[in-house]
N, C-alpha and C positions, 0 to 999 in steps of 0.2 A: 552302428553294427556291425555284427560278425559275418552272419551270414548277409550272401548276396541274392538281393529282388529281383523279379523283373518289373514289380510298379508299387506303388503307391498307391492306396485310400486312405485321406486324410479326410475328417469329419470336422466341424467343430459345432460344438453344445449347440443343439436345437433353443434361440430367444421367446421367452413367452408370447405370447400374440395379444399382449394385453394394455403395453405398451411401446413408447419409441426404445431404441437403442440409446443407452450412455457411456461414455466412457466409460468405465469400469467393464463394460462387457467385450470394450475396445482392449483394453491395457491387458485381460485376461483375458480372453480367445482370439478375436478374430484378426487383430495387427500380427500377432504370430504367427497363426493358422496363414494366413495370406504371404508372411512372408517364406514360411518354411516351402510355401505353393511354389511360388514364385523363382524360389532358386533352384525347384527340381526341377522346372518348366526353362530355364535356365542349360542345368544340363543336360538339356534332352531326353531326362528321362519320363518316363509314362506313368504318370501323378493327376490322380481326380481328386476334383472337392467340392465334397459335400455340404450341403447348409439349410437349413429351411427352418420353419417355423412351428415353434410347440404350440397345436392351438386344441389343447384339451384339457382338463383341471380345472381347480373349483378358484383361482387367481384371474380366470377368462369369466368365470360363471360369478362372480362377485364383482367384477369392473363393467358387465352385462348389466344385473342389476341396480346397479348406484344408477347407470345410464337412461335405464327403463326402457334398454333395447333386448336383443338377443344376443347369445352370445356368437352366432354365426354372422351378424354388424360386426360384432367387435374386432373376430381373428379375420374378417375378410378389409376392415376399414386397416387395421393396423399390418399387419399381415404387407399390404401393399405398400403402406409404409415402411417398414423396417427392409423391404425384399431393395424400394429406390435409394432409402438413404444408404445401406451398403455398395449397391453402384456407384454410387456418383465418389463415396471414397474410397474407392476402386479395392474393395474385396473381391476379388476374383472366382467367384464359385465359376464350378463349372455347371451345377444346378442349383436354384434353390428352391425348394418344394417345401410342401405343406403338409401335416400330418390332417387333415379335413378331406385330403383327397379322397377319391373314389381308389385308386391304387393302396395308399396305406391301412384302409380302412381294412379293405382285400389281403394285401400282406400282414397288416397287423391278426385278422382273422386265420389268419392258414397257421401260421406261427403257433399259436394261442390251442390252437385245435392238434395241431402236432404235437404237441408239450403233452396234452391233454390227453389224446388216444393213444402215448407208452408211456400213458400212466406217473409224469412224473410229478402233478401233484398237490397237494395236502389239503382236503374239504374240513374248516372249521366252524364250526358253531360260536359263538362269541358275543356279549352284549358290547350294545354303542347309543349316542347317543341320538334318537329322534325328538322332531318338534314336533306334539300331538298339534298346533296349527296349522302351519304347513303339510302335516300330512306326512313327514319325508324324513329318516335319518339322516345328520349331519355328519359334514365333513368337519375337519378339525379346525379351520377357519369357517367355517358355518357358527364357530361356538366362542363364546365370550364371557371373562370375567377376570375375577383381580387376582392379580400374580399372585405367588404364595411367597417368592423370595424377596421380592418389593414395593410389592401391594399397588403396582400399578395397574387401575381398575379397567383396563382398556385391553389387556393381555389377552390374544388369539389362543386357542384348544392347542395350537403347535409348537406355538414362540411366543414370549412377551418382548415386543421391539423395544421396550423403554432402559431391561437390564441384560437382555439378548438371549435369556434361557429355554433351552427346549426345553419343551413341555408335554405333556397328554390331557389331555382333554378333564380327565377322572381329577385332577390334580388343582386344576381352577376353583376357586372360594366363589360362590354362587352365581355358576354358571349359567347362561340365558340363551338362547338363538340367537344369531344374527339378523337372522332373516325377521321372526313376525315378535323377536326379545319375549317369549314363553319362556320356559323353566322348562327344560328338556326332560327328557325322560329315558331310562337304560329299558335295550328292547333287544330283543336278541334276534340275529341275524345270521346268512350264511355266505361266508366267502374262502376264494381258493388261495392257495398259497405257496408260494415256491420254496421248497424248503432248503434253505443257502445252510442249516447246517449240516446237508447231509454233505458239501461242495467245501466245507472250512479246510479236509488236511490236502486234499486237493488243491487249492484256492491257496494252504502256503507253502505247498510247492514250489506252486507257480508262478507267487512273486515274490516271494519271502526271500528264495534259495534261486527259482531262476530269471529273477528280471530285479536283481542288486543296483543296476545300472539307471534305475529309475530315480527323479531327482529324490532328495530326503524326505520332503514335503508331502511327497506322494507315498512312498513307501512308510515314512512312519505313520499315517495319516492310515494306511492299510492295514498295518501291523499293530496299533491300537484300537482298530477295530475286529482285529483276527484273533487278542489276545482276551478282548470282553467274549468273545465267542458270539457264534450269529445267532438268530434265532429265523424263523419260517418269516414270508412276507406276503400279507396279502397281494394279489394281483389282479383283483377286482373290488371294486367297490359300489354303495350306494347313491344314485348321481343321475342324474339327467340328461350330461352331457359326457359326450363318448362317446367309444365303438364299445357296441352291443355286448353283451359277450355271452358269445355261440354252443351256449345250453343250456338243454330244456329246465324250465322250473329257476331259471337268473333274469326273468324278466324286472325290470326295472335297477338290471346294474350292466356298469359298464368297463372294462378294460382302466385301471387304474395306470395313470397317467405314466408312473414311473415306469415303468413296464412296456402302456406303449409311444413314448417317445424314441428311444432308444433304436427303435425297432421302423421309428423314418431313415434313419439313415439307409436303409436298406432299401424301404418302401419310393429314396427319392432317387437313389441308385439305378430302379426299376423303370423309372418315369423318362430317366436321361437315356437308357439304354437296355430297351425292354427284352434282347435278344443276347444281350455281352453281360450281363449284370454278374453271373455269378462268378466270374471270373476273378471281378476286385473282390471278392468275399467268398469263396469257398476253395479258388487256389491256393493251396501252400507257398507258393510263389511270391504270393501275393503279401503285402505289406501292410496293416494296418493302425493307423496312428489316432490320437483321440485329443483334441484340444481342449480346453473346459478352464473353468474358475474353479477355486479351490471344496467349494461347497456340491461341485457333482463328483467328485471322485471317489465316492461310495459307491455310484452309478453307474461308473465307466467301470471301476478298477476291482469290484467284487459280484456287484449286483448283475449287471448287464453280459459280461466273462462267463456268468453261471448260467443265465438264458443259452448263450450260444453255446455252453459246453451240454447243457442238457439237448439241444435241440441235437446239437450231435453233428449235421454237415458245418458249419461255420469256423473260419479264421476267427484268431485271438487278438486283443491288442497289445502289438508288440514294442510301444509305448504309447504312458499317457502323459505327457510335460503338462500339470494341471499348470495353473499361477496360483498367487497367494491376492487380497485384495488390494484394490490402489480405494486411498480417501481424496478426498476435495477438499481443500483448504484447511487442513488438519479433521475434520467431523469424517464419519462413518459415510459415506454416499447411501440417501436413504429414500426412494419412489416413491414412498407416501406420504414423504416429507415435502416433496421436490428441492430434495437438494443434489442436486447433478447437473453435469453440460451432458443434454443432449443433443445425441447425434446431427437429426433433422436441423437444430435451431442451432450448432454451429458449423453447419453449412450456409446456412441461410447467412448468419451474422457474419462470419468472415468466407466468402465467396472466395477461391481458389488455393484457399492455403488448408491443403486433406496434409500434404506433406510436412507440413507443419506439426500439426496434431500427431500425426504419426511416428514422426520422430521424438517427439518428446513424451507420448506412450512411451516408443521403445527404449528410451534413452534411462526412463523411470520405472521399468517394466519391474513388476512383485513376482519376481520369478522364484524369488524363494524365502523371501517375508514382503508383507502389506508394503505399503510405499504409498506415496501423496501426490498428488497433479495441484501446483499453486497455479495464477493467472500469470505470476510477477515472475515464475521460472519458467513459465512457459514465455513471456515477453523473452528472457533474460537469453534462454538454451536459442528461440529466433534471432537475436537480434547478436548476441555474440559469437554463434558457433554457426548457423547457416550462412549467415552475410554475412559475417564478418571471416568468417574463417574459408568453407568451401564456396562461397559467392563470390567471395573478392577475390580467390585465387582463381578462379572460371572466368570470371570477369579480365583482369588483368591480363592473361594469358592469352584467349582470345581478342581481345579490343590491340592489345600492342599487333597482334601478327596482323589487324587489318589492316593497323598503322602505315605499319614497316614494310611487309609482303603483301598486301593488297587480300589478305584474307586466304593465303596462300602457304598450306604449308612448309617453312623452308626446311633446307634438307641440311645434314649435321656436315660438319666440318672435319674438326678433330676433338676429341672428347678429352677434358681433361682429369682429373686425380677426384677434382668435387662431385667433376657430373658421372663419374663411373658412380661414384658413392650414392647418388643419388639413388641413381636407377637402381643399386642391388638395396637397398631402401623401399622400393615399392615391388621389385619384381619378387618379394616372398608375401605376398598379400594375398595371393588365392589360396595359398593350404592353411594362411593364418585363419583366416574369413572362415574356410572351409571346415575346418576345425572347431571352430567351437560353432558355425552353423549345422553339424551334425550331431552335436548334442545339445542341439537346441538355446544354445546360449546368445539369445537375439541382441540380448544391451551388450555386452565385451564383441561381438560379431561388428556392430552399428561404430562402438569408440574405434578398432580396428580398422573400417570404412573410411573415415573420418581424421585416422590418422593418415591416409594419404592425400586429403587435403591439406594439413599441416605441412607433409612435408615438402608440399608445393608452393605451400606461402613461401616458407624458409629458404627455398630455391631461388625462387623469383629474389625477395628482400636481399642473399647474401649475394645474388651476381646481378641485379641493378642493372638491365637491359635499356633501362630508359636514358640511362649516362652511354652505357656502350657502344650505345648506333651513331653516336657521335664520330668514332675515331678506329669499333673492329664489328662490321655488321657480320662479318662471318660470326663472329662470335655470340653475337646476337641469332642468330640465326639454329645454332643449335641450342641457344638456351629456350629458346623459343619450341624448339621441336621439341625437347624433353618436356616442357611443360605443356606441351597437346597431348603429347603421349601420356602423360600423366594424367592429364583432364579426361581421355578416354576409358584410363580404368577407372575414372571416377563413375563417370557412367556409368559401368555395365559393373562395379562391388555396389553402387547404390539403388541401382534397377528393381533388388528385392524388399527395400526397406523404402525410398520416393517414389516410386514408378513414375509420375505424374512429371518429374524433375528432374526424372532419367530421358523420359522421352522429350522434354523439353531441350533436353542439351543434345540427346542424340540428331534433334533438328541440327540445331545451332552447329554440331561437327560435321552435318552432313553425313552420318554415317548411316550403312544398309540398315542393319540387325544387329544386336549384341550377341555375343557367345562367349556364355561361362569361361572356356576354357581358352580362352584367349586375352583373359584376368593375368596381368604379370605383364604382359609381353610390353615391348617397347618400340613394338612396330605396326602399330593400329591404323595409324594414318599414315598413308603414303604419301612421300616427297610430290611436293604442287598442287595437293589432291586441296582442292577445293572447298571452303568450310561457307555452315551459312551465314546468317545474320545472328550477331551476336546481341543476347540481350540479360537483362539483370534476371538471376535464377532464381535469386530470393530479395523480400525487400522488407525495408525493416517495422516493423508494429509499433507506435506509439502508445507514449500512457493513456493516451485517452480513451485507446482501446479494449483493453487488458481494464482500465476502470469501468466500461459500462458492463464487462461481464462481474467484475467482482461487486458493483451495485446489484445488477441483475440478481445475484446472488443472497446479497443482505437483505436485499428485498422481500426474499423468495421467506428467509427465516423470520421477517416482522411477519410476514402474514402469518407463517403456521403460528405465533408467538398469540397473536393478535385472536386466530382461530381460537386453540386454547385457552384463552381470557375467554372467550364468549360463552369455550362450551361449558365453563368453570363457571359464567353466572349463571347460566340456565339451568344448572342442577337443581334439582329436587331440593324444597328446602328444609330444613329440619328444626326440629321442638328443641326448645331454650334446654328442656330435660336431656335431651341427645348429648348437647354440647358438657351438659356436664358432667357426663361421664366421662369426660376428658381430663387426666391430669398434669394440666404442664407446667412442668418446673424449670428453674434455670440452675445449672450446673458448673461448673469452671474444668476447663478438659485439661487432665493431669495429664500426658498423652498422649498421642496421636502417632500412626504410621499406617503408611499403605498397606494394602491386603495383596498377599502374592497372587500372581497370576487372576488379577482384577482391577482392570484398568480405570473404572469408574469407583472403588470401593476404599473406603476412610476407616481404622479401626479406633475407636473414642473410647480412653478409659476417664469416664467422668467422677467427678467431687459432686454427692448429690445431696451432701447436708446429714445424708445419716448414713452415709457406705459409697463406693463407687462399687462403679458399674460399667459393665461393655458394653456401646452401642458401635452399630456398623453403618457409616451412609456412603449414599451414593454422591461425593460433590469432588470427587480428587481430581476429575478436570477443572476445576474451580476454585480449587487452593491449597496450598501445599501445605503438609502436613506439620511444619516447625511454625508454619506463624497461626495455626491455632490454639497451641499449645499455650496457656494461659489464659485464653479469651473463655469468658462468660457466655452460655450458650443455654439458649429456650430447647426443652425436650418431652414429649410426650413421656410420660410418666409408667402411665400402667399400662400401655402396649404388650399383648400377650408375646413372651420371647418364641424369637426364630430362629433359625441359622439359616445365614448366609456364609457360602462357603463354606462351612463346616465350623465357621465360629460362631457360638447362640451372641446373637443383639437382645440387649435387654433397653425396649424404647425405640423412640425414629428423633433426633436432631429435625430441629422446622426449620427449614429455608424459603425465602423469596424466591420464583421465576423472573426476571425482567424478558420482558420482550424479546430480546436479542434470544433467546436462550441463556443465559449466563445466574447464575445461583449466588445470592446474599445472605450465609445465617445469621438468622435472626438473634437478634442479643441483647440484653437492658443498656438502655442509653448510658447506665450512671452504674457500677459497680454493684450488686446487694450481695445478702447472702445465701451461700449454693444452700438451693432446696429451698428457697422463697415462692410461691405459687402463683404464676402468672395467671390473674382473673378479668 
């Protein structure tokens, strides 16, 4: 950052209080935010770290309806669970509030009233789906139907979770209410909109010209949205859970959660600092930084800044270092399928291993592209890096000092050229790590910190003090002094990344406090300084530990497959005449290739006995194209054509889904003539 600021307000995306936090949330938002905040605190900078639960919106009401409780019951339970998990994991919020609090309701209401009074909204009446049995308008997630892109019969009104396509309720085939099962009706309703189109020119200048330093994924997504041109966005909705719209005639309407939630950053600050909150949000000498995942880029870079601009008295974000997504064992993390590593479960299953997960998530941080977490990699990084490199060096330096010098820091007598070379290697670490942290490159910064331990290990291995002790104790004293200074530097360098381990190491070194300014110094421990008791900083993780975690995931995958199987079993029976409508044929695959920019889709050219036809099928994760060429497959020949990724698909290839979720293409047991009918 070029401009010098007096203070920094750091926010992290408010997690929905309808379920626990998982490793995707941690890697995308909370670990990088915590690293940055701890770094600023070490530098003695004035910083405020704001967190909290997002407790309004449809996901909350859906969860409550499923469990037969009130939305307040749901948010109370998950807010407390999430807050406790964050605290145990070391996410060092200054305040962790909630959007169901009275102070938030008051703050969000006043914010809306200010914009309403300044005529910043536009009022619009349009048609939306209404449930005639439940007697209420339906949010997008309360409408289900058949996806027009992949045929999934359980797609939501905002997205198909099977093919990942964003939808609108009007696109669904055979829509129905998720509340009553009734067929919804279109009825008129009135809402207030924030006219984002009026802020488009300003946003183009502010983002595309004034913030070219933002991450490419953030800058690129903003540019894409702006190039498509912005449209007014509703700030109110028909729902019975949320903050009531403070306008006469708006009964039964609440503030839309996207409008209400980011105001939570402000209300949570008010909760912590009722008398001085404004300097953190309205003083031009305050820097505002949002940590979010990529699904929140538009809200924090386009929508929320437009809200702040419309209000007129708030500062705007200086940076929004959003991360991409973290996958789990090669598959997308899914809360609905329970395909996740939940933080509360991790803390129970692997007690005392907070820093191991922090280290692995940072090493695999999806900073510019999606990345993958696997339990084998988790084990390998712990055993081969934290234990074998960092922990090994620390343990050898402390144990040897205890053995040869009664745990007191020995004095340096004479430095060799190799000693000076080693010292020079770690003197510049502060500048390197700082340079990376300042531009939010946490993965590279942690790697640079780990290089200190590698330097130390090499130094001890090369000098072999355990052999020299018999002939040259003074030389050993110098070697161990340099090694201990390196260990002290490690404690400081890793404090933002591995706070629990750094605190443990500080006690072992008997250091009073950490100071970022001292990083890179070679006199952190005075001659004769008494060290504390040496302990293992990290311990190996056995195969059985990770095998148990992998098995837990496999069990969940089987459980989901069985649920799907049972759901298929109890579907409504059909008449034989309905089955006769299907024209299922055998075709020979002439060509097969992946569909660009579609991870799941393959494009087939099929010989159907009469002609050649193109079929697009979502089996790319289960087959490589070359293995299917020449293969005979069964397909529905009379399915109405539909476009997938711009390609007209003229049929559907039939596959069987195994209990583990894998797909197998249906083929005849022996070769038949293309076009043969399946009866």
